[in-house]
C-alpha positions in Angstrom: 0.4 -0.1 0.1 1.0 3.2 -0.6 2.4 5.8 1.5 0.5 9.3 2.3 3.2 12.4 2.3 1.8 15.5 3.5 3.7 18.3 3.0 3.5 21.0 4.6 6.1 23.9 3.9 5.2 27.6 3.5 7.2 28.5 0.6 8.4 24.9 -1.2 9.5 27.0 -3.9 12.1 28.4 -2.2 12.9 25.7 -0.8 16.2 23.0 -0.8 15.9 20.1 0.4 12.1 19.3 0.8 11.7 19.8 -2.8 14.3 17.9 -3.4 12.6 14.9 -1.4 9.1 15.9 -3.6 10.8 15.6 -6.6 12.4 12.4 -5.9 8.8 11.0 -4.3 7.4 11.9 -7.5 9.5 9.0 -9.2 7.7 6.7 -7.4 3.7 6.9 -7.6 2.9 3.9 -7.1 4.7 4.1 -3.4 3.6 7.2 -2.4 1.0 10.2 -2.6 2.6 13.3 -2.2 -0.3 16.0 -0.9 1.0 19.8 -0.5 -1.1 21.4 2.1 -0.2 25.2 1.3 -0.6 24.5 -2.1 -4.0 22.6 -1.8 -5.2 25.4 0.8 -3.2 28.8 0.0 -5.9 30.5 1.9 -5.9 27.8 4.9 -9.1 26.8 4.7 -9.0 23.2 5.1 -11.3 20.8 3.2 -12.2 18.7 6.6 -14.0 16.1 4.9 -11.7 15.8 1.9 -9.0 15.5 4.5 -10.7 12.6 6.6 -11.6 10.6 3.7 -7.8 10.7 2.6 -5.8 10.1 6.2 -8.7 7.1 5.9 -7.0 5.8 2.5 -3.7 5.1 3.7 -2.2 3.3 6.9 1.3 4.9 6.9 1.5 8.8 6.9 4.2 10.9 6.8 4.2 14.6 7.6 7.1 16.5 6.0 8.0 19.8 7.0 10.6 22.5 8.0 11.2 22.9 11.4 11.2 26.8 12.8 10.8 28.6 15.9 11.3 25.3 17.3 7.8 23.8 15.8 6.4 23.1 12.6 4.6 25.4 10.4 1.2 27.4 11.8 -1.0 25.0 9.0 0.2 22.1 10.3 -1.3 22.9 13.9 -4.4 24.1 12.1 -4.6 20.8 10.3 -4.3 18.9 13.4 -7.0 21.4 15.1 -9.7 20.6 12.2 -9.0 17.1 11.0 -9.0 15.5 14.0 -12.3 15.9 15.5 -13.9 14.2 18.1 -16.3 11.3 16.7 -13.7 10.7 13.8 -10.4 10.9 15.0 -11.2 9.8 19.3 -14.1 9.9 21.3 -17.0 7.8 20.5 -17.4 4.1 19.6 -17.0 5.3 15.9 -14.2 7.4 16.2 -11.0 6.6 16.2 -10.4 6.5 12.3 -7.0 7.1 12.6 -6.1 3.9 15.2 -3.5 1.6 14.4 -2.1 3.9 11.0 1.5 4.4 11.5 2.2 8.2 11.6 6.0 9.6 11.4 7.6 13.2 11.0 10.2 14.1 8.3 11.8 16.9 9.5 14.4 19.3 7.8 16.1 22.2 10.5 18.6 24.7 9.5 20.3 24.0 12.8 23.0 21.4 13.5 22.0 18.1 15.3 24.7 18.9 18.7 23.0 22.6 18.8 19.9 20.3 20.2 21.1 18.9 23.1 21.9 19.3 26.9 25.4 20.5 25.9 23.9 22.4 22.7 22.4 25.9 22.6 18.9 25.2 22.2 19.0 22.7 25.1 16.8 20.0 24.1 17.0 17.0 22.0 14.2 17.4 18.7 12.5 14.4 19.8 11.6 15.9 23.5 10.4 19.0 21.4 8.3 17.6 18.8 6.7 15.4 22.1 3.2 17.0 21.8 2.8 15.6 18.2 3.7 12.3 19.6 1.2 12.8 22.1 -1.2 14.2 20.2 -1.2 10.8 17.8 -0.9 8.5 20.7 -4.2 9.6 21.8 -6.0 9.0 18.5 -4.4 5.7 19.2 -2.0 5.9 15.8 1.5 4.3 15.8 3.6 7.2 16.2 7.4 6.0 14.9 10.5 7.7 15.3 11.1 10.7 13.2 13.4 11.6 10.4 15.3 14.4 10.7 17.6 16.3 8.4 19.8 18.4 10.3 22.2 21.6 9.5 20.6 23.1 6.0 21.5 26.7 7.2 24.9 25.8 7.4 25.2 23.6 4.4 22.7 23.4 1.5 25.2 22.5 -1.2 23.8 20.5 -4.2 25.9 17.6 -3.0 24.4 17.8 0.6 21.0 17.7 -0.4 21.2 15.0 -2.8 23.1 13.0 0.4 20.0 13.8 2.5 17.6 11.8 -0.6 18.4 8.1 0.3 18.4 8.7 3.5 14.8 9.6 3.4 14.0 7.1 1.4 15.1 4.2 3.4 13.5 5.9 5.9 10.2 5.5 4.2 10.8 2.5 3.1 11.6 1.0 6.6 8.1 2.4 7.9 
């Protein structure tokens, strides 16, 4: 079965790594369906019913986004608030439509990994900073998988370095 990749990037045209990942995913249409939220909802008015139907079609879902200001783009939070509704995602016998689905995050970061550590400038590892996502998906009984992170884009976004990220990302997706 295909994996749904929900891309949440507010400026994909100027992206380096996320745009490259999308280009690669499009080479495998039988394995991955790429759904770009900012492209589909430039006005940020989410079609909740369409999103819920889309989620119901997939057993593996990856949320791909750049990490900045110690969080995900705002449309991701809005999507979570509006799509994971009571009676559909949780809270009733007919709810839990996300239950059992494997969900993971694929994150690009400008900072280096060592900066996100107890001895680093930002003190906390990414896994700790993304804990609210983990808890949210566990709350709706999804199977939250370890995240994929590609660090240091701010320091080195050379074409060679971006290309090195592609097989790492594909290996992560295949292992889900």
